[in-house]
N, C-alpha and C positions, 0 to 999 in steps of 0.2 A: 808847116803850121798855117801858112797863108791859104792853102787849099781847104783846110778844115774851117778856117774863119770865113772864107768865101761861101762855103756850103752852109754854114750856120746862118749867115746873112741872107743868102738868096733862097735857100730851100726851106728855112724855118723862120724867116723874118726876124732874126735876132739883130738888134741894133748894136753891133760891135764894130770896132776898127779892124781893118785887115792890115795888120802891121807886123805879123810874124812873131808876136810875143804872146805866150800863154799866160796872160795876166788874169786878174780877178774877173773882168767882164767876160772873157772867153770861157773861163771855168764855169761861171754862172750860166752862160748860154748853153754850154755842154751839159750841165746838170739838168736844165730844163728839157733839152732834147732827149737826154737819156730817159727821163721820166715819161716823155710822150711816146717814145718808141719801145718801151718795155725793157730797156737795158739796165744793168746794174747801175744804180745812181750813186756813183762814187767820184765823179769829176775827173776820171782817168780816161783818156782816149786809148782804148785797147781794142782787141780783136772783136769782142762782142758788139761794142758800139759801132765799129767800122762796118760790120755786117748788117746791122739793123737800121742805120741812118741813110738818108738820101744824100747824094753827092751832086754838085753842080757839074754838068757836062756841057759839051758844045750844043746839045739839043735840049737842054733844060735839066731839071733835077731827076735823078734816077737812082735806083739801088744798084750797088756794085754786085757783080756776080762772083 
């Protein structure tokens, strides 16, 4: 969960805590990112969202292969 939250913060500039809890702020940030990347806007972190969003890596934000 922390990795998702860090990626939402750093790659998509969402102002959420990195606390490991999928609370309302994380869900709202995920919904916003899903809309922006063209994933199903359901607030669920699943395979489609994982494929379409950028992730924080050691060298910056990148898509997973």
